[in-house]
N, CA and C of each residue as an Amber inpcrd file, in Angstrom:
protein
   531
 -53.4690000   8.0990000  41.4250000 -51.6930000   7.7040000  42.1780000
 -51.4070000   8.0540000  43.6100000 -50.8110000   7.2620000  44.3220000
 -50.5160000   7.3750000  45.4230000 -49.6470000   7.6860000  45.9630000
 -49.2260000   8.1890000  46.9940000 -48.7950000   9.9860000  47.8440000
 -47.1070000   9.3960000  47.5730000 -46.0830000  10.2800000  47.6500000
 -45.1740000   9.0430000  48.3440000 -44.7830000   8.8320000  49.1970000
 -46.4580000   8.4960000  50.2840000 -45.7780000   8.4610000  52.0770000
 -46.9340000   6.7690000  51.7790000 -47.6010000   7.1600000  50.6100000
 -48.4030000   5.7370000  50.6370000 -47.9780000   4.5540000  49.8110000
 -49.5640000   3.0290000  50.8020000 -48.9050000   2.4440000  50.1260000
 -49.9050000   1.2870000  50.0420000 -49.8620000   0.4350000  49.0990000
 -50.3910000  -0.5010000  48.4980000 -51.5390000  -0.4580000  49.2570000
 -51.0690000  -0.5470000  50.7890000 -52.5740000  -0.3550000  51.5660000
 -53.4230000   0.1980000  51.5520000 -53.6980000   1.4240000  50.6160000
 -54.2670000   2.3130000  51.3610000 -53.6850000   4.2410000  51.3930000
 -54.6890000   5.4060000  51.4480000 -53.9510000   6.5780000  51.6210000
 -54.3220000   6.4330000  53.7090000 -54.9730000   5.4850000  53.6410000
 -54.6890000   6.0170000  55.2700000 -53.0770000   6.1400000  55.8020000
 -52.7990000   4.9980000  55.3470000 -51.8420000   4.3790000  55.9790000
 -50.1840000   5.0840000  55.4630000 -51.5090000   6.2240000  53.9810000
 -50.0830000   7.4140000  54.1150000 -50.1570000   8.2200000  54.9210000
 -51.0570000   8.7620000  55.1820000 -51.8110000  10.0120000  56.2150000
 -51.2030000   9.1360000  57.7800000 -51.4280000   8.1800000  57.6330000
 -50.6630000   8.5040000  59.2240000 -48.7740000   7.8940000  59.3710000
 -48.0340000   7.3070000  57.9040000 -47.0840000   7.8290000  57.5500000
 -46.5810000   9.4190000  57.8260000 -47.4200000   9.8900000  56.7970000
 -46.5880000  11.9360000  56.8420000 -45.9830000  12.0130000  58.4370000
 -45.6780000  13.8420000  58.1200000 -45.4490000  14.4810000  58.7910000
 -46.5350000  15.1690000  58.4560000 -45.9870000  16.1210000  60.5680000
 -46.9940000  16.2500000  61.3500000 -47.4340000  17.3280000  59.9660000
 -47.1350000  18.2080000  58.7450000 -47.3560000  19.4760000  58.5630000
 -47.7370000  18.8350000  57.4050000 -47.6420000  17.9160000  56.8050000
 -48.2380000  16.8260000  55.6200000 -49.7170000  16.5260000  56.3160000
 -49.8910000  15.8860000  57.1590000 -51.2180000  15.3780000  57.7300000
 -51.7430000  16.4820000  58.4200000 -51.3400000  17.6830000  58.4930000
 -51.9290000  18.9970000  59.2760000 -52.3490000  19.9930000  57.8070000
 -51.8490000  19.6440000  56.7870000 -52.2400000  20.0710000  55.2570000
 -53.2140000  19.2430000  54.3880000 -52.9610000  17.9060000  55.2530000
 -53.9630000  17.4220000  54.1760000 -55.9140000  17.1310000  55.1440000
 -55.4100000  16.7500000  56.7900000 -56.3430000  17.5150000  57.1790000
 -57.4990000  18.5310000  56.7410000 -56.4510000  19.5400000  56.8010000
 -57.2520000  20.8270000  56.3130000 -56.9480000  21.0470000  55.1280000
 -56.6820000  19.9880000  54.4110000 -57.7960000  20.1890000  52.5690000
 -58.6570000  19.6210000  52.4040000 -59.0240000  18.2850000  52.9580000
 -59.8030000  17.3510000  53.6860000 -61.6150000  18.1510000  53.5020000
 -61.0580000  19.0040000  54.8440000 -62.1830000  19.6410000  56.0360000
 -62.2980000  20.8010000  54.6660000 -61.5770000  21.9600000  54.1500000
 -62.1770000  22.4590000  53.0960000 -63.3060000  22.1020000  51.7130000
 -62.8260000  20.6200000  51.4690000 -63.1300000  19.9140000  50.8090000
 -64.9250000  19.7790000  50.9080000 -64.5670000  18.7740000  52.4610000
 -66.0220000  18.4150000  52.9400000 -66.3310000  20.2690000  52.8870000
 -66.2210000  21.1090000  53.7810000 -66.9800000  21.9280000  53.3290000
 -68.0300000  22.7590000  52.6970000 -66.7510000  22.9210000  51.5200000
 -67.4490000  23.5960000  50.2310000 -68.1020000  22.5460000  49.0630000
 -68.5750000  21.6950000  48.7040000 -69.6090000  20.2380000  48.8540000
 -70.3590000  20.7740000  49.4580000 -70.5840000  20.8130000  50.8010000
 -71.5050000  21.5030000  51.3100000 -72.5290000  22.3790000  51.6270000
 -71.4700000  23.8390000  50.7200000 -72.1340000  25.0630000  50.1800000
 -72.5170000  24.6860000  48.5170000 -72.5790000  23.5870000  48.4040000
 -72.3410000  23.5050000  47.3640000 -73.3110000  23.2160000  47.5040000
 -74.1030000  21.8860000  48.5490000 -75.6840000  21.3160000  48.5690000
 -76.3170000  21.8070000  49.0140000 -76.4160000  22.9770000  49.5680000
 -76.4170000  24.3480000  50.5930000 -77.4840000  25.6630000  49.0820000
 -76.0310000  25.6050000  48.2280000 -76.4990000  26.5530000  47.5490000
 -77.7820000  26.1100000  46.4050000 -77.3230000  24.4040000  46.1350000
 -78.3980000  23.8600000  46.2040000 -80.2640000  23.9710000  45.6510000
 -80.3240000  24.1710000  47.4870000 -81.6210000  24.4350000  47.8040000
 -82.2070000  25.3760000  46.9060000 -81.5620000  26.5990000  46.5770000
 -82.4470000  27.3120000  45.9960000 -82.0430000  27.3560000  44.4160000
 -83.1050000  28.7100000  43.6480000 -82.8680000  27.9890000  42.1670000
 -81.4930000  29.1990000  41.5540000 -80.9050000  28.1690000  40.8700000
 -79.6710000  29.4770000  40.2150000 -80.3040000  29.4870000  39.3640000
 -81.1750000  29.1960000  38.0180000 -80.9690000  29.5110000  36.7790000
 -81.4280000  30.7340000  36.5370000 -80.7920000  30.6800000  35.5790000
 -81.5690000  32.4800000  35.2500000 -83.2250000  32.7730000  35.2240000
 -82.9270000  34.0040000  35.6090000 -84.4040000  34.0930000  35.7080000
 -85.5420000  35.7260000  34.8930000 -86.1300000  35.6250000  34.6410000
 -86.8490000  36.7720000  33.5820000 -85.4750000  38.2280000  34.8970000
 -86.4150000  38.0180000  35.8200000 -85.1380000  39.4390000  36.4510000
 -84.3770000  38.8680000  36.5130000 -83.0130000  38.4120000  36.3640000
 -81.5740000  38.1750000  36.1350000 -81.4060000  36.7020000  36.8590000
 -80.0970000  36.5960000  37.8640000 -79.8440000  35.3100000  38.3850000
 -81.4370000  34.5960000  39.2400000 -80.9320000  33.5100000  39.6550000
 -81.3770000  32.9040000  40.4860000 -80.5610000  33.5880000  41.9370000
 -81.3630000  33.2900000  42.9810000 -80.7270000  33.9700000  44.2530000
 -79.4330000  33.0820000  44.0820000 -79.9840000  31.2920000  43.8120000
 -78.5850000  30.7420000  44.2870000 -77.3650000  30.4070000  43.2150000
 -77.5210000  30.8180000  42.1400000 -76.9780000  31.2830000  41.4190000
 -75.7170000  31.9540000  42.3770000 -75.1780000  33.3130000  42.0990000
 -73.7940000  33.3650000  43.2680000 -72.8440000  32.3710000  43.9020000
 -73.9340000  31.5890000  44.6110000 -72.9530000  30.4650000  45.5870000
 -73.3480000  29.3140000  45.2470000 -73.3640000  29.0480000  45.3020000
 -73.1370000  27.6730000  43.7000000 -72.2850000  28.0710000  43.6510000
 -72.4730000  28.5520000  42.2250000 -70.5860000  29.1830000  41.4850000
 -69.6740000  29.0150000  41.9670000 -69.7100000  30.1330000  43.2850000
 -68.6510000  30.6050000  44.5260000 -67.9280000  29.0190000  44.9840000
 -69.6660000  28.5990000  45.7270000 -69.0330000  26.9370000  46.0570000
 -68.4650000  25.5640000  45.2090000 -68.3370000  25.8770000  43.2790000
 -67.8030000  25.6690000  43.4260000 -66.5030000  25.6220000  42.8640000
 -65.9670000  26.5770000  43.0020000 -65.1070000  27.3340000  42.4400000
 -63.9370000  26.6620000  43.6020000 -64.5540000  26.7430000  45.4110000
 -64.2370000  27.1080000  46.4700000 -64.2740000  25.8260000  46.3380000
 -65.0730000  24.6760000  46.3580000 -64.4260000  22.9640000  46.1380000
 -63.2230000  22.3510000  44.9370000 -63.6190000  23.2120000  43.6210000
 -62.0920000  23.2540000  43.4180000 -60.4550000  23.5850000  43.2790000
 -60.4710000  24.1360000  44.4810000 -59.5110000  24.8830000  44.4340000
 -59.7230000  24.5370000  45.7310000 -59.9450000  23.6610000  46.7170000
 -60.1070000  22.9770000  47.7170000 -59.5200000  21.6700000  47.1050000
 -59.5880000  20.8340000  46.5510000 -59.3580000  19.9200000  46.1490000
 -58.2470000  19.5970000  44.8600000 -57.8790000  21.2090000  44.6080000
 -56.3190000  21.2750000  44.4900000 -55.5190000  21.5320000  45.2070000
 -55.8400000  22.2150000  46.3360000 -55.0180000  21.8580000  47.4840000
 -54.3250000  20.4580000  47.6270000 -55.0920000  20.0910000  48.6520000
 -55.2110000  18.1040000  48.5110000 -54.8070000  17.1240000  48.3370000
 -54.4450000  18.0780000  46.3230000 -53.8920000  16.9550000  45.3730000
 -52.6790000  17.5350000  45.6950000 -52.3790000  18.6540000  45.6080000
 -50.4580000  18.8360000  46.2990000 -50.6450000  18.8270000  47.0330000
 -50.8780000  18.3590000  48.6530000 -50.6190000  17.9390000  50.0050000
 -50.7340000  16.8400000  50.0870000 -51.3580000  15.9290000  49.0980000
 -51.1310000  14.4570000  49.1380000 -49.7230000  14.1960000  48.8200000
 -49.5100000  14.6670000  47.2780000 -47.7530000  14.6290000  46.3400000
 -46.9820000  15.1020000  46.7420000 -47.2860000  16.0310000  47.8720000
 -46.2440000  16.6880000  48.4860000 -45.4480000  16.1940000  49.0740000
 -43.7900000  15.5130000  49.0880000 -43.5910000  14.9180000  50.1330000
 -42.7510000  15.7020000  51.1200000 -42.5210000  15.7160000  52.4470000
 -43.1170000  16.3440000  53.5430000 -41.2750000  15.4480000  53.9210000
 -39.9840000  16.5430000  54.9950000 -39.0280000  15.2840000  55.7390000
 -39.7800000  14.6990000  57.2560000 -39.9860000  14.0980000  57.1000000
 -40.4410000  12.6560000  58.9130000 -40.4710000  13.9390000  60.1230000
 -39.7760000  14.6370000  59.5660000 -39.5910000  15.8390000  61.8810000
 -40.2430000  16.9840000  60.7520000 -40.5640000  17.3200000  59.4320000
 -40.7550000  18.9890000  60.5040000 -41.9430000  18.6050000  61.3310000
 -42.0440000  20.5040000  61.8950000 -43.0450000  20.3390000  62.6860000
 -43.7660000  20.9880000  61.7550000 -45.0790000  21.0820000  62.8070000
 -46.4860000  21.2590000  61.9410000 -46.3650000  22.9980000  62.1460000
 -45.9390000  23.1420000  63.3410000 -45.6440000  25.2280000  62.9500000
 -44.4100000  24.9380000  63.5680000 -43.6790000  26.2060000  62.5610000
 -42.4750000  26.1590000  63.1840000 -41.2490000  26.7720000  63.6630000
 -40.3910000  26.7690000  64.2820000 -40.5530000  27.7030000  66.1410000
 -39.9140000  28.6090000  65.5860000 -40.5810000  29.2560000  66.6370000
 -40.8190000  30.5230000  66.3230000 -42.0490000  31.2600000  65.5160000
 -43.1060000  30.6490000  64.8320000 -44.2030000  30.8720000  64.4790000
 -45.2700000  30.8460000  65.3490000 -45.0630000  30.7010000  66.4510000
 -46.6950000  30.7010000  67.2980000 -46.9340000  32.0960000  67.8320000
 -45.1880000  33.3160000  67.8790000 -45.7470000  34.1990000  68.2720000
 -46.7800000  35.6300000  67.1270000 -46.7590000  35.6560000  66.1020000
 -46.7540000  35.7400000  65.1280000 -49.0090000  35.0610000  65.1940000
 -48.9640000  33.9330000  64.6120000 -49.9100000  33.9330000  65.4180000
 -51.4530000  34.3300000  66.2560000 -50.4990000  34.3070000  67.2690000
 -50.9180000  34.7770000  68.9520000 -50.8470000  35.2660000  67.8060000
 -50.0350000  37.1210000  67.8020000 -50.3790000  38.0720000  67.8700000
 -51.9750000  38.9350000  67.1850000 -52.2100000  38.1180000  65.7840000
 -53.4760000  38.3080000  64.8760000 -54.6000000  37.1540000  65.5570000
 -54.7340000  35.8450000  66.5140000 -55.6320000  35.1450000  66.9620000
 -56.2390000  35.1980000  68.3320000 -55.7930000  35.7030000  68.9760000
 -56.2080000  36.3710000  70.0880000 -57.0220000  37.1710000  70.0260000
 -55.9870000  38.9810000  69.6870000 -57.5390000  39.9580000  69.5550000
 -58.9860000  39.2410000  68.4090000 -57.9550000  38.5650000  67.5030000
 -59.8160000  38.5480000  67.1520000 -60.4820000  37.6810000  67.4790000
 -59.8310000  36.6310000  68.3740000 -60.6070000  35.7770000  69.3820000
 -61.5020000  37.4920000  70.3680000 -61.1800000  37.3910000  70.9130000
 -60.9410000  38.9680000  71.8060000 -62.6800000  39.7410000  70.9990000
 -62.9270000  39.6600000  69.9920000 -63.3750000  41.1440000  69.4410000
 -64.9120000  39.8030000  69.4540000 -64.3290000  38.5950000  68.8140000
 -65.0110000  37.4990000  68.6060000 -66.6670000  37.4710000  69.6670000
 -65.0290000  37.5510000  70.8890000 -66.2540000  37.6820000  72.7740000
 -67.1080000  38.5710000  72.8660000 -66.3480000  39.3670000  72.2450000
 -66.5710000  41.1360000  73.0350000 -68.3740000  41.3380000  71.5750000
 -68.8830000  40.8590000  71.2060000 -68.8310000  41.1920000  69.4840000
 -70.2250000  42.1990000  70.0950000 -70.8670000  40.9290000  70.8530000
 -72.3560000  41.9910000  71.4830000 -72.4910000  43.6230000  72.2540000
 -71.1700000  43.6160000  72.4960000 -70.5860000  44.7870000  73.2020000
 -70.0110000  46.0130000  72.2760000 -69.3260000  45.4550000  71.2320000
 -68.5330000  46.1000000  70.3420000 -69.2920000  46.0660000  68.8400000
 -70.2460000  45.4420000  68.9450000 -71.1620000  44.9160000  67.6400000
 -69.4310000  44.8910000  66.5450000 -70.0180000  44.2290000  65.7590000
 -68.6540000  44.3920000  63.8200000 -68.3400000  45.1060000  63.5970000
 -68.8800000  46.7000000  63.3830000 -68.1270000  47.5990000  63.2290000
 -67.3880000  48.1900000  64.6790000 -67.4150000  48.5310000  65.6250000
 -66.7270000  49.0930000  66.4230000 -65.7570000  47.7850000  66.7600000
 -66.2750000  46.7300000  66.9590000 -64.8140000  45.7190000  66.9400000
 -63.9120000  45.6350000  65.8120000 -64.6870000  45.2910000  64.8760000
 -63.1970000  45.4690000  63.7000000 -62.5950000  46.7810000  63.3940000
 -63.0000000  47.8850000  63.4160000 -62.0350000  48.8370000  63.7560000
 -61.1610000  48.7010000  64.4730000 -61.7080000  48.5260000  66.2930000
 -60.2700000  48.2960000  66.8140000 -59.3280000  47.2780000  66.9740000
 -60.0890000  46.4040000  65.8690000 -59.0910000  44.8110000  65.5280000
 -57.9560000  45.4140000  64.7260000 -58.5780000  46.2200000  63.1240000
 -57.7330000  46.7200000  62.0270000 -57.4310000  47.3150000  62.4880000
 -56.6560000  48.5670000  63.7780000 -55.9330000  49.9400000  64.0550000
 -54.7050000  48.9000000  64.7490000 -55.4500000  47.9240000  65.2300000
 -53.9740000  47.4850000  66.3560000 -53.5490000  46.9740000  65.5450000
 -54.3110000  45.6300000  64.3290000 -53.6150000  44.9120000  63.2030000
 -52.6560000  45.2470000  62.6080000 -52.5820000  47.2790000  61.5640000
 -52.0880000  48.4090000  61.2600000 -51.0210000  48.1790000  62.3740000
 -51.5180000  48.6510000  63.5070000 -50.0970000  50.0210000  64.1200000
 -49.1670000  47.9580000  65.1230000 -49.6360000  47.5950000  64.8450000
 -48.7870000  46.7750000  65.8980000 -47.9510000  45.3380000  64.5700000
 -48.3890000  45.3040000  64.1450000 -48.0930000  43.9830000  62.6500000
 -47.8830000  45.0730000  61.5060000 -48.4510000  45.8840000  60.9230000
 -48.0630000  46.4200000  59.7150000 -47.0580000  47.4400000  60.4970000
 -47.2900000  48.1730000  61.8830000 -46.3440000  49.5220000  61.8360000
 -46.6760000  50.7800000  61.2120000 -47.4890000  50.6730000  60.6480000
 -48.2480000  52.4450000  60.3130000 -47.5990000  53.5580000  61.0710000
 -48.3350000  54.2960000  60.6430000 -47.8630000  55.1740000  60.9320000
 -49.5010000  55.8020000  61.4420000 -49.8440000  56.3370000  62.5240000
 -51.0570000  56.4560000  63.7200000 -51.7480000  57.2690000  62.1570000
 -51.2580000  58.2330000  61.7390000 -52.4680000  58.7050000  61.3340000
 -52.9250000  58.0130000  59.7470000 -52.0660000  57.0030000  59.5900000
 -52.9570000  55.8080000  58.4030000 -53.6250000  54.7230000  58.5530000
 -53.4670000  54.9820000  60.6960000 -54.4410000  53.8700000  61.0920000
 -54.8130000  54.2800000  61.3210000 -55.3240000  55.4810000  61.5570000
 -57.1680000  56.2950000  61.9650000 -57.4370000  56.7820000  60.7400000
 -57.2380000  56.8300000  60.0490000 -58.0680000  56.5740000  57.8680000
 -58.5220000  54.7960000  57.6170000 -57.3330000  54.7020000  57.7450000
 -58.2000000  53.5290000  57.3180000 -59.3330000  52.6600000  58.6870000
 -59.0620000  53.2110000  60.1180000 -59.8500000  51.9800000  61.1340000
 -60.3680000  53.2720000  61.2620000 -61.0130000  53.3210000  60.6560000
 -62.0240000  54.5790000  61.0760000 -62.7330000  54.4800000  59.6660000
 -62.2300000  54.9930000  58.1610000 -63.0490000  54.6090000  56.9160000
 -63.3480000  53.7550000  56.4760000 -62.2210000  52.3790000  56.7220000
 -63.2110000  50.7090000  56.7970000 -64.5760000  50.7050000  57.0300000
 -64.6300000  51.2900000  58.4300000 -66.0940000  50.9200000  59.0310000
 -66.7890000  50.8650000  59.0530000 -66.5790000  52.9890000  58.9450000
 -67.5710000  53.3560000  58.5610000 -68.5440000  53.2130000  56.8700000
 -67.7150000  53.1220000  55.6280000 -67.8930000  52.6270000  54.4330000
 -68.9340000  51.0030000  54.7040000 -68.0940000  50.1270000  55.6340000
 -69.3320000  49.0170000  55.1980000 -69.9130000  48.7410000  55.9190000
 -70.0490000  49.6320000  57.7750000 -71.2720000  50.4700000  57.8540000
 -71.8780000  50.6420000  56.6730000 -71.6650000  52.0460000  55.5420000
 -72.7480000  52.4950000  55.3580000 -73.8140000  51.6040000  53.9660000
 -72.5160000  50.4820000  53.5300000 -73.1640000  49.9590000  52.8040000
 -73.8980000  48.6310000  52.6610000 -73.3440000  48.1750000  54.6420000
 -74.7200000  47.2780000  54.4490000 -76.3970000  47.8670000  55.2440000
 -75.6350000  48.8470000  56.4050000 -77.3420000  49.3030000  56.5210000
 -78.3270000  50.2640000  56.0620000 -77.2330000  51.3760000  55.3010000
 -77.6120000  51.6640000  53.8530000 -78.4600000  51.6190000  52.4210000
 -77.3980000  50.6710000  51.9570000 -78.0400000  50.6190000  50.3180000
 -78.6630000  48.9820000  51.0330000 -77.7750000  48.2580000  51.5430000
 -78.7870000  47.0480000  51.4870000 -79.5410000  46.5340000  52.1260000
 -79.8580000  47.9010000  52.8680000 -80.6630000  47.7410000  55.0420000
 -80.4890000  46.5770000  55.3520000 -79.0960000  45.8810000  54.7330000
 -78.9450000  44.3920000  55.6390000 -78.7020000  45.0080000  57.1520000
 -79.1250000  45.2230000  57.7750000 -78.6040000  45.5860000  60.0610000
 -77.6690000  44.4370000  60.3660000 -76.3960000  44.9030000  60.4230000
 -75.3040000  43.7070000  61.8380000 -75.1050000  44.1240000  62.7570000
 -74.4740000  43.1620000  63.5500000 -74.6640000  43.7050000  64.8880000
 -74.2930000  45.1850000  65.2300000 -74.5990000  45.4900000  65.7750000
 -73.5490000  46.7820000  66.0180000 -73.0160000  46.2650000  67.8790000
 -73.9350000  46.4220000  67.9900000 -72.5950000  46.1340000  69.8300000
 -73.6580000  47.1440000  70.7220000 -73.3050000  46.7940000  71.9980000
 -74.6480000  48.3030000  72.8010000 -73.5590000  49.5080000  72.5360000
 -72.7670000  50.1030000  72.4340000 -71.0960000  51.1050000  72.1520000
 -72.1290000  52.1990000  71.0610000 -72.5630000  51.4740000  69.8090000
 -72.8430000  52.0200000  68.7680000 -74.1720000  52.1590000  68.9840000
 -74.7900000  50.7670000  69.1450000 -76.5850000  51.7800000  69.5420000
 -76.2810000  52.5110000  70.0340000 -76.3240000  52.9340000  71.6110000
 -76.3570000  53.2230000  72.0060000 -76.1800000  54.6830000  71.0650000
 -74.9770000  54.9570000  71.1940000 -73.8670000  56.2870000  70.2060000
 -74.4410000  56.6840000  69.2170000 -75.2400000  54.9450000  68.3640000
 -76.1200000  56.6320000  67.0710000 -77.9740000  56.8650000  67.7490000
 -78.8480000  55.8100000  67.7410000 -79.4470000  55.5750000  68.5830000
 -80.2470000  56.0510000  69.5680000 -79.3880000  56.0970000  71.0520000
 -79.4530000  56.4550000  72.2340000 -80.3470000  55.1990000  73.0210000
 -79.6990000  54.5000000  73.0920000 -80.5190000  53.3820000  72.9900000
 -79.7650000  52.3360000  74.2560000
């Protein structure tokens, strides 16, 4: 079945005739489907069958990727079928400010990951987000932004024995390096 903007000439004509919002949704959904199928392919490189020790190393990644593929396909179908007004903008007026408040600090944390690391960078981002966007009290901000990275540190570094990037600041603080 063709979408509301599609013609008998094919889906590309429908994509070109779509509103900027619908075109953005369709392209994002296509990207999700492509990425999910790539994840399925990569997960299949590992054994997914049940072994004597339990599920194979590819079991959970495979089924997670299958789930993402299904959800991405549903998003694609819904975006294709959705009728949009032609003049509807991709990003409504006034929506850029909340996007910028979330996006630019995230880019800064990623850019400074070598110096801040995952835990300190995550704590600073979480504290800023909670305070500036969520308008939480300072006591809540302090408890959550210290406790969550600490719990994640214990889970990854001590329980899973999986070292995460700690950054120069935390390396110096923890190990004197």
